[in-house]
C-alpha positions as CSV (number, residue, x, y, z in Angstrom):
1,M,91.1,121.6,91.2
2,A,93.0,118.4,90.5
3,Q,95.6,119.3,93.2
4,R,92.8,119.8,95.7
5,Q,91.5,116.3,95.0
6,E,95.0,114.9,95.5
7,T,95.2,116.6,98.8
8,D,91.8,115.3,99.9
9,H,92.9,111.8,98.9
10,G,96.1,112.1,100.8
11,S,94.3,113.1,104.0
12,R,92.0,110.1,103.7
13,D,95.1,107.9,103.4
14,N,96.6,109.5,106.5
15,T,93.3,109.0,108.4
16,G,93.2,105.3,107.4
17,A,96.9,104.9,108.4
18,M,96.2,106.6,111.8
19,L,93.2,104.4,112.4
20,S,95.2,101.3,111.5
21,M,97.9,102.3,113.9
22,A,95.4,103.0,116.6
23,V,93.9,99.6,116.2
24,L,97.3,97.9,116.2
25,M,98.4,99.8,119.3
26,M,95.2,98.8,121.1
27,A,95.7,95.1,120.1
28,M,99.3,95.3,121.4
29,C,98.2,96.8,124.7
30,V,95.4,94.2,125.1
31,G,98.0,91.4,124.3
32,M,100.4,92.7,127.0
33,V,97.6,93.0,129.6
34,L,96.4,89.5,128.8
35,A,99.9,88.1,129.1
36,I,100.3,89.6,132.5
37,S,96.8,88.6,133.6
38,V,97.4,84.9,132.5
39,A,100.7,84.8,134.3
40,S,99.1,86.2,137.5
41,A,96.2,83.7,137.2
42,I,98.5,80.7,136.7
43,G,100.1,81.6,140.0
44,G,103.0,83.8,138.9
45,G,105.7,81.2,138.9
46,P,109.0,81.9,137.1
47,I,107.9,80.0,134.0
48,A,104.6,81.9,133.7
49,W,106.4,85.2,134.1
50,T,109.1,84.2,131.6
51,L,106.4,83.3,129.1
52,A,104.6,86.6,129.7
53,V,107.9,88.6,129.2
54,L,108.5,86.6,126.0
55,V,105.0,87.5,124.7
56,I,105.5,91.2,125.6
57,V,108.9,91.2,123.9
58,G,107.4,89.5,120.9
59,L,104.6,92.1,120.7
60,A,107.2,95.0,121.0
61,A,109.3,93.4,118.3
62,A,106.3,93.1,116.0
63,H,105.4,96.7,116.8
64,L,108.9,97.9,115.7
65,K,108.8,95.7,112.6
66,F,105.3,96.7,111.3
67,M,104.8,100.2,112.5
68,N,106.4,103.0,110.5
69,H,106.2,105.9,112.9
70,G,106.0,108.4,110.1
71,G,109.1,107.1,108.3
72,H,111.6,107.5,111.2
């Protein structure tokens, strides 16, 4: 019986981790879309697009740093 409780607890931890990952992925996608939208709204000059690319690279780097991808 104790082992079953551990298994149930582990599945709740996995569900929480998956939910957290989904929220972070959505935040990253929204951040990338906003960076592109702002660059387009400003007029799409080289400075705006450079800043947009820097924001996207920063979000991708944060993703790689904070996301575990199942231990890989």
